[in-house]
Each structure stands twice: as structure tokens, then as C-alpha cells.
C-alpha positions as CSV (number, residue, x, y, z in Angstrom):
1,M,108.6,94.1,104.3
2,L,110.6,93.1,107.3
3,K,114.3,94.2,107.5
4,R,117.0,91.6,107.0
5,G,117.8,89.9,110.3
6,V,114.4,90.8,111.9
7,R,112.6,87.7,113.1
8,L,109.2,86.9,111.6
9,P,106.3,87.4,113.9
10,E,104.9,84.2,115.5
11,S,101.6,84.5,113.7
12,V,99.8,86.2,110.9
13,S,97.8,88.1,113.6
14,Q,100.9,89.4,115.2
15,Y,102.3,90.5,111.8
16,W,99.2,92.6,111.1
17,A,99.0,93.8,114.7
18,T,102.5,95.0,115.1
19,H,104.5,95.0,111.8
20,R,102.2,96.5,109.1
21,I,99.1,98.6,108.7
22,W,96.8,98.7,105.7
23,D,96.3,102.3,104.5
24,R,93.9,102.4,101.6
25,W,94.1,106.2,101.6
26,E,97.8,106.0,100.7
27,I,97.3,103.3,98.1
28,E,94.5,105.2,96.4
29,A,96.4,108.4,96.4
30,F,100.0,107.4,95.5
31,E,100.2,103.7,94.4
32,T,101.0,103.7,90.6
33,K,100.3,100.0,89.7
34,N,97.1,99.0,91.5
35,R,95.4,102.1,92.8
36,T,92.7,101.9,90.1
37,E,91.7,98.4,91.1
38,H,91.5,99.3,94.8
39,I,89.3,102.3,94.0
40,R,87.1,100.1,91.9
41,Q,86.7,97.5,94.6
42,R,85.7,100.2,97.1
43,K,83.2,101.7,94.8
44,L,81.7,98.3,94.0
45,T,81.2,97.8,97.7
46,I,79.6,101.1,98.4
47,D,77.3,100.9,95.4
48,A,76.1,97.4,96.6
49,I,75.2,98.9,100.0
50,K,73.5,101.9,98.3
51,D,71.3,99.4,96.5
52,I,70.0,97.8,99.7
53,A,66.5,99.1,100.0
54,S,66.2,98.7,103.8
55,P,66.9,101.9,105.9
56,G,68.8,102.0,109.2
57,L,71.5,99.5,108.2
58,R,74.0,98.3,110.8
59,V,77.3,97.8,109.0
60,L,80.5,96.0,110.3
61,D,83.7,97.0,108.5
62,M,86.0,94.1,109.3
63,C,89.8,94.6,108.9
64,C,89.0,98.3,108.3
65,G,92.6,99.5,108.2
66,T,92.8,103.3,108.3
67,G,89.1,103.9,107.4
68,R,88.8,104.8,103.8
69,V,85.8,102.5,103.3
70,A,84.3,103.5,106.6
71,Y,84.4,107.1,105.5
72,D,82.2,106.3,102.6
73,L,79.9,104.1,104.7
74,L,79.2,107.0,107.1
75,S,78.0,109.1,104.2
76,L,75.3,106.6,103.1
77,P,71.8,107.7,104.1
78,N,70.6,104.1,104.6
79,V,73.4,103.4,107.1
80,C,72.7,104.2,110.8
81,E,75.7,102.6,112.4
82,V,79.3,101.6,111.3
83,L,81.4,99.4,113.5
84,A,85.0,99.6,112.3
85,I,87.2,96.7,113.5
86,D,90.9,96.2,113.1
87,I,93.7,94.3,114.8
88,N,96.2,97.2,114.5
89,E,96.0,100.1,117.0
90,R,98.1,102.4,114.8
91,A,95.7,101.9,111.9
92,L,92.7,102.8,114.2
93,S,94.5,105.9,115.5
94,L,94.9,107.1,111.9
95,L,91.2,106.2,111.2
96,T,90.1,108.3,114.2
97,K,92.2,111.3,113.0
98,R,91.0,111.1,109.4
99,L,87.3,110.7,110.3
100,S,87.3,113.2,113.1
101,N,85.7,115.9,110.9
102,H,83.2,113.7,109.2
103,P,79.7,115.2,109.5
104,A,78.3,111.7,110.4
105,K,81.0,110.6,112.8
106,S,78.4,110.0,115.5
107,K,77.4,106.9,113.6
108,L,80.9,105.4,114.0
109,R,82.2,102.9,116.6
110,I,85.8,101.8,116.6
111,L,87.1,98.5,118.1
112,N,90.6,97.1,118.3
113,L,90.0,93.4,117.9
114,D,91.5,90.2,116.4
115,I,88.6,88.7,114.6
116,M,90.4,85.3,114.5
117,S,91.0,85.1,118.3
118,E,88.8,82.6,120.3
119,G,85.6,84.3,121.5
120,A,86.3,87.5,119.7
121,I,82.8,88.0,118.2
122,A,80.8,86.8,121.3
123,S,79.6,90.3,122.2
124,L,79.5,92.1,118.8
125,G,75.8,91.4,118.0
126,K,74.3,91.0,114.6
127,Y,74.6,93.2,111.5
128,D,72.7,93.8,108.3
129,V,76.0,94.1,106.3
130,V,79.5,92.8,107.0
131,I,82.2,93.9,104.6
132,C,85.8,92.6,104.5
133,L,87.9,94.1,101.7
134,D,91.5,93.1,100.8
135,S,91.9,90.9,103.9
136,L,90.4,87.5,103.5
137,H,93.5,86.2,101.7
138,H,95.6,87.3,104.7
139,L,93.7,85.5,107.4
140,W,95.3,82.2,108.5
141,N,92.1,80.1,108.3
142,L,89.5,81.1,105.7
143,R,87.0,78.5,106.9
144,I,87.0,80.0,110.4
145,A,86.8,83.5,109.1
146,L,83.8,82.8,106.9
147,S,82.0,81.0,109.7
148,R,82.5,83.9,112.1
149,I,81.3,86.4,109.5
150,S,78.2,84.3,109.0
151,Q,77.6,84.3,112.8
152,L,77.7,88.2,112.7
153,L,75.1,88.5,110.1
154,K,71.3,88.7,110.5
155,S,69.4,86.0,108.8
156,N,68.7,88.3,105.8
157,G,72.1,90.0,106.1
158,V,74.7,90.6,103.3
159,F,78.4,89.8,103.3
160,I,80.5,91.8,100.8
161,G,84.1,90.9,100.3
162,N,86.9,90.2,97.9
163,Y,89.8,87.8,97.6
164,L,93.1,88.0,95.7
165,T,92.9,84.7,93.7
166,A,96.0,82.6,92.9
167,E,95.6,82.3,89.2
168,N,95.1,86.0,88.8
169,M,97.8,87.3,91.1
170,P,98.6,90.8,89.7
171,D,102.1,91.8,88.5
172,H,102.7,94.0,91.5
173,A,102.4,91.1,93.8
174,I,104.4,88.7,91.7
175,A,107.2,91.2,91.3
176,K,107.9,91.1,95.0
177,K,109.0,87.5,94.9
178,G,109.9,87.0,91.2
179,R,108.1,85.1,88.5
180,I,110.1,81.9,89.0
181,K,109.3,81.8,92.7
182,H,105.7,82.6,91.9
183,L,105.5,79.7,89.5
184,Q,107.1,77.3,92.0
185,D,104.6,78.3,94.7
186,K,101.7,77.9,92.3
187,I,102.8,74.4,91.2
188,L,103.4,73.4,94.9
189,T,100.0,74.7,95.8
190,R,98.3,72.6,93.1
191,V,100.1,69.5,94.3
192,F,99.2,70.1,97.9
193,I,95.5,70.7,97.0
194,F,95.5,67.5,94.9
195,L,97.0,65.5,97.8
196,G,94.6,67.0,100.3
197,F,97.4,68.8,102.3
198,F,96.6,72.4,101.5
199,D,94.1,73.2,104.3
200,W,96.4,71.6,106.9
201,L,99.5,73.4,105.5
202,W,97.8,76.8,105.3
203,D,96.5,76.5,108.9
204,F,100.0,75.5,110.1
205,S,102.0,78.0,108.2
206,G,99.7,80.8,108.9
207,K,99.8,80.2,112.6
208,S,103.6,79.9,112.6
209,G,104.3,83.1,110.7
210,I,105.6,81.5,107.5
211,V,103.1,82.8,105.0
212,R,101.4,86.2,104.5
213,I,99.0,85.5,101.7
214,S,97.0,82.4,100.6
215,W,97.1,80.9,97.2
216,L,93.5,79.7,96.7
217,E,92.3,79.6,93.1
218,K,88.9,80.9,92.2
219,N,87.1,77.5,92.1
220,R,88.5,76.5,95.5
221,L,87.4,79.9,97.0
222,I,83.9,79.6,95.6
223,S,83.7,76.0,96.9
224,L,84.5,77.3,100.4
225,L,82.1,80.2,100.1
226,N,79.3,77.9,99.0
227,N,79.6,75.9,102.2
228,E,78.1,78.8,104.2
229,Y,76.8,81.4,101.7
230,A,74.8,81.8,98.5
231,I,76.7,84.1,96.2
232,V,74.2,86.6,94.7
233,K,76.6,88.8,92.7
234,S,80.3,88.7,91.7
235,V,82.9,90.5,89.7
236,Y,86.1,88.9,88.7
237,S,89.4,90.8,88.0
238,D,92.5,90.7,90.1
239,Y,90.2,90.0,92.9
240,F,87.1,87.9,93.2
241,W,84.6,90.5,94.5
242,F,81.3,89.2,95.7
243,V,78.0,89.8,97.5
244,A,76.7,86.8,99.4
245,R,74.0,85.9,101.9
246,P,74.3,83.3,104.6
247,K,72.5,80.0,104.0
248,P,69.6,79.1,106.3
């Protein structure tokens, strides 16, 4: 949360680059309300990669935060390389410190990068697996993000991600703004989607620093995913967690 009187950043990217870091280690260790779900989402992801029969997987951990998922990825015998990307230098410094004694740290590469910036992915290459946990709903243009992830995948690659859906927003998120404000936002979102304004509004507000989380409902999210991917597995709770493959 920003202190009273502090100006909002100019963009979502600036907010995550300078005002806040995502520390899953802290959430899983100390959060009282949602730690169980975050642990579950991480384990679903790691188990899905374990089940991929191919050896020598190249994995890109997008919006990696402080490296809790990257730590588990390095431990998998079928993973030969992990590229951990995040927009926040402080988060990556914590990742470097916390993974410094990992026995498989030689498999890790770390990159400070805004995946949403123009030309960001040009030199990254192709990966067998791209994961993006707890971040898709914070990116200012989901269509662009999904397209770029697709470009980063090999033709037979796998995208594993999750998304905090509007109709299943957990109590800990609702409590930060109050239930009445939550209901108002939800009604407005439905109206904007019905009128065809929502995509434009989300792009505008995300770029101008007004919003920090999107309000897409499950069906709308699946519709966007289906434009570029075939969903092969999903689990629905607070998050819509999924495994998907890029369409030919």
C-alpha cells in the first residue's frame, strides 16, 4: 500500500518495479489467510512439470519475485535450465541471496526485465515451459502478455499459470477495499464488459496507474486464453490455475 499523499506511479510496470515486491517466501511462511492456497498453487505447478516426460527442460519463470518457485524448479531432475525474470531489482537481489546455496544453482539465470515493454522478449529464445504465477491479473494488457508468452514457447511447449478471477475474489483481497466497494466495482465491470468498454478501460487505466488488479471473470479469461492456447488441465479455486499449450 502507498502512504497517504504519495503519488501513484505512472504505470503498473513502475508500481511493481519500484513500489512493491512479491515475496512468496514471506507469504507462505507468515500469511495467515491465504498461505495455504499459495502453497497449493506452487505445488500444482511443480507437479505438472514433474509429469513432463521430456528430459532437459528449459523453463522460464516469468514474474518470479524472490524465487520461491525457482528454488523448486532447480531441484527437478528433468529441468536443465531456469531463467528467472522479474521487473524488480530488489526482488531479484533477494532471489540471488536465497538461492546462493542451492546445490543446482548453476542451472539458474536471472534477468531484470519488464516483459510488457516493447521488444523485451526479442533475445530470450524459446522454452519448453513458461510459468507465470500470481501475476497475470496484475499485467496491464492480458492479451499482449498471453501473446508474448506464446512467442516464448516451443511449438510443443507448455504454459502454466494462474489468475485471480473476479467472481471468486478471496476475502483477504475484498477486505482491503471493503465489500460495498468490491460490489460496486464488480457491477461496473459487468456493465463495461457488456458495453464493450472493458478492454479499452483496462488498457488505459493500467497504463495510467489507476488500477492494480484486473476483474476478469472465469469465462472471460478462458475466452482470452482460447485465442492462443489449448487448455489441457485446470483447477478452479480462488485462482483459475491451468496448463495450456500454444495453438499451431
